[in-house]
N, C-alpha and C positions, 0 to 999 in steps of 0.2 A: 185150480182141479177141473182140468181139462175132462168133457163129456167123450167117452169114445164108444160108437156102436159097432160092436162086432156081429155079422153075420154068418154060420155055417152051419150046414145042415150034418157035421158029424159031430154028438155032443160030448164025446170026450174032447177033441181038440178047442169044441166053442167052450169047456168048463177051464180046460189048460190053458186057452190065451187069455181067459176075462181073469186067469189066477194071477199071470202075467204082469196084467197092467196093472189090477187094483192095490195088487204090493209096492207098484211106483206111484201110488195116491193118484191112480184116474180113475174119476167116477164110469164105472163102464155097463153100459147096457147090451144085452149077449139076445142071441134070436135065431130060431134056424130056417128063419123065411125072411123075406123081402118084406112081405105085404105085414108083420108082425111089429114091424118098427116105420113102416112106409109113415105114418101121420107126424112123428118127430123128425122126421128129414126135412128141414126147413132151415131156413137161412138163419147161422147164430143160435141153433137150437142144439147143434152137436158141434165138435171140432172138429175128430177125423170118423170117416167109416173104413171098418176093415172091413170085406168079405169074401167070400170065396166068388174063382169066376165062372162054377154054376152050381146054382142053385137049382132046388125040386121044382121054383114056378117064376125062378127069371133065371138069365145068365147076369154076368157082372160086367157085359158092355151093356144089355138093359137098363139093368142098375145105374151105368155112366150117363145116360140119358136122358132116366127118371129125375135122378138126382141134378143135372144141369138145365133141365123144361124147371124147375121150381127157383129154380135162379141162385142155388149154394154155389159160393165159391169154397166150402169146405174142402182140404184133401181127400182123397178116396184111394186107399192100397187094396192091391188087388191079391186073393191070391189063390193058387193051381198047383194041383196034384202033378198034372199035365202038362210041363212050360213048352209054347212052340214060337216060334216067329213069328208065325200069323197073328196069334192071340195078345200076345206083349205088342206087336206096329198097330192093333187095332185098340188095346187098351189105350197108349199113347196119345191116339190121335183123339178118340173122347174126351182124354183129359185127366187118363189115373195119373196121381202122384209118383206111385211108386206100384211096382211089379213085382211079388217074391214067392218060390216055390218051395213047394212042399216038401221035404219036412220042417216047419218054419222054427226055428230055434230062436228062444229068448232073446239072444244077444241082437239078430238080425229085425225082429219084432218090434225091439226097443228103438234101435237105431232110427227105424223106418219113420216111428212114430214121433219122435224126437224130433228128427227131420220134418215132417210133414207140420206139425205144431210153430215150429220157426216160419216155414210156408206161409203156414193161417197170420203168424203175428202179423207179420210183415203186410199181407193182406189186408188186414183188417188196420192197420194202421196208415197206410193208403188213402181207406175208406173213408177216416175219418177225418183226416186231413183236406181229402176229397169235401168230404161235407163241410168242413168249416171254413174251407175256399168259398165253396157257391154260397153259404150262408156272409160271408164279407163281401161276396160280391153282390148278395140282394139287397144289404145295406149299403154299400158302395152308388147302386145305382137308387135309391130312392132318398141319399143326399145329393146324388147327383141331379134326380127331378128336382128336389127341390131349390137347389144353386141355381141352377137353370131356371126356373121359376123367377125367383130373386132376382138374379142378374139381369132380366128382361125388365121387370120393373124398375128397375134401378137406371137403366142405360138412356134411358129421357130423357128425366131430371138431371142427369149428369150431361148430356149434351147442352139441355139448356145452361147451366151453371156455368160452362166454359166460352157460351157464347156473351152470358154477360158480362163475364170479367173480361174478353176480347174486348166490348165497347166500351166499359168503364174506364178499360187502359189505357185507352188513347183520350181522356180527360182528367189524366191524375199526372201530377208533378215527376219525376225519377223514383224518388223514394219509394214514394206509395207503388212505381210500376214495379220495383223488385218484391212487395208485397206481392203482387198480385203473379208476378212470373211463378212465385213459390207457389201459391197459391194454385194454378194453374198444373206446374209439375205436378204435385199431390194429383187433380184429378185424374192427370192420365195412366198414372199408377193406378187408377181406379178402375179407369175404362178400359188398361190392358190386363187386370183381374178379373173384370166381366168377361171379357172375350174369350180368355182363356178358360174360365168354368163354362162357359156357352162351349166354347168347340171338347173340355173333355165330356160333358155332359151330354151332348145330340151323339143321335147316332153318325158312324163316321160312314159315309159309303163313297168312294173313291171313283171319279173322274178320269175311266184309265185311257189315256191314247200314246202312241209314242212319241219318244223325249229320250234325250240324253239329260244325264247325271249331269255332267259339265254345265251345261247351261241352268240347271238350276241351281248348282252351287254360286255360279258366277251373278246368279238373279241375286240368290241371299244376301249374296256380298255387299253388293251393288243399295240394294236397300238399306241395309246396316250404317253402308257409308253415310248415305243420302242424309238419315233419320238422327248424325250424330254420335251414333255407338262403339264403333272403331275406335271411334279417336287416335293417339297415337300409337296404336297397337296396328302389327305386321300382319295382314290375312294371305297367304300365299295356298293356290290352285293347283295341282299336280294333275294331271290327267292320263291315261295311259294312252297312248295314240292308236288310233284304229278300232276303240271303242265302240258296238253298236248302239242303235237306238235299244231301248226298252217299253215296254208297255208300263207306264207308270202314270201317277195321280201329280201332275208338277205342281199344283197349290200346294198338294199334303206334302211334298217333298221339302218344298219351298220352306214351309214351316220347322220340319223336322230338321233345316241344316242352319235355317235362322236361330232357333233354341238352342245347337249345340256350338254353333261358333258365339255366340250371345253369353254362353256360359261361361266358353272358355278366356270371352274378355274380361267377364266381370270375374273369375273366380282372381284375379290379379290383385283385386283390392285398391282398383287405380291406378297400377302402376305399369308401364309401357307390356307388352306381352305379345309372344310369336304365336299364331297358330297356321297350321295349318290343315288343309284338307285334299287329302288324296285320291282318287279314284280309281279303282283299277279290276280287274276279271277275279272273278273269284272262282278256282275248280272244286273245288269240296264245297256244297254242291256248286253246279252252273250256277253262275250271274255274274253281278259287278255286285263291288263293297265299297261304300264309301267310310275314308279314317280320317276323325278329327281330332287334332292333338293337339297338345298344349306347352309351354314351359312353365307350367306355374304348379301349384301345392300337389297337386294330385288328390286323388280319392283315397279317405282311408278303407282300409279291408272292412272294417264292422260298418260299413255303411253302403257298403256296394250290395247286399241284398233287397235293401228295400229302396235303392236308388230310384226307381222306376215307377213307387207308388205313390198316387197319388195325395198331395198335400202332407207329402215330407219333402222338408229342405232344409240347409245350413244356411240362405241368404236371411239376413236380416229384412231386406223387402220381397223375399222372394214368394211366388203362390204355390210351389207344390206341386204343381200342374207340367210346367212345361215338358219336361222328359215324358210324364203321366199320358199325356196329348202323343207325344212324338213314339212312343212305342206303339199306341193305338192304329194309327198312322201306317208304320212299318208293319205291323202285322196283319191290316187288311191289303198289303201288298204280298201276302204271305212270306214275310221277311221277318227277320231278326235283329237286335238291337242290344248291343252290350258293351259296359265298360271295363276299361283296367288299365295298369301302368302302360303309360305312354312312352316312345322312343326320344320324345325331347325332352323327357325330365316329369313331365305334369301328368294329366289324365289323358287318356283315347277310347273314342267312344266311335265306334266298328257296326255299322247298318250294312246288313246283306241282304238284297234285292234279287230274288230266281229271274233267269230268264224265262221262265215257264209257269204260270197264274192257274191256280185253282179253278173251276168257275161253280 
């Protein structure tokens, strides 16, 4: 049942409007002045306010201001016996949802109320989603803080174990060395998880300098080659000629490109992959974009919505943090990152970076 407040200083019209609305199942409060119902006009204490634009104690435009000052998003419908362009313009500017001229018909009134209630439902659903998102972000922040503290405590003993394994490996036979190598690889995976956890949990403050995205991409690919991650996969880099430098944090974007290329290579499950990095101008809006696509299996439609959420992964040894960290870095550049199908038949990640940044 919707709660509707109706204000009009004409008793007969007030009674008629109340009867129309009550017959539709609405809970109706009627008043001949604003002050009679002022206390009720609080956020979520009513659903729609219908008021004459000219009351004995207050104009309709003043009512809109009062309602707005109280933080109400509930729609207001104004009714007038003397419609003109100036009052209509002022009402809309101050946030009136609708503007009806007398004599008001039942059809027009109910249609306006129905539209107002649908609008209110959308606003309240948006607010609930926003509150839910904020609660989730607070929970993630607490998890991140705990994870960062844990990661910091774990890194020191991991380093000590790695050093000890290296010392022991030099004194063992070949069979034992194979075991040590497996242990070392496992410790490296733990170390990588710790680095990503710390990177995700810490506040990211980009060190912005002028630089070229092509240089960033080539540096990231070289690092993957040196680390042996590229394997037999091919990584192509295509940069549009004449691209200017951008104000970027090269270190942060290096991590983004490295994450995307590494994910593309690992998507092949060990087979030789073709990965392509394209860097080009973006006209709408102005800036540059980096596209990383591959010829792998692609990304299922069902997983795209949560792809950049932390701790979400489909990989056996994945952390679920690489893409979350990448989004954090890109958004700190006032940019955007998205995923979809690519021209090579697999996935394509698009990173947009603007020419101008908000300061």
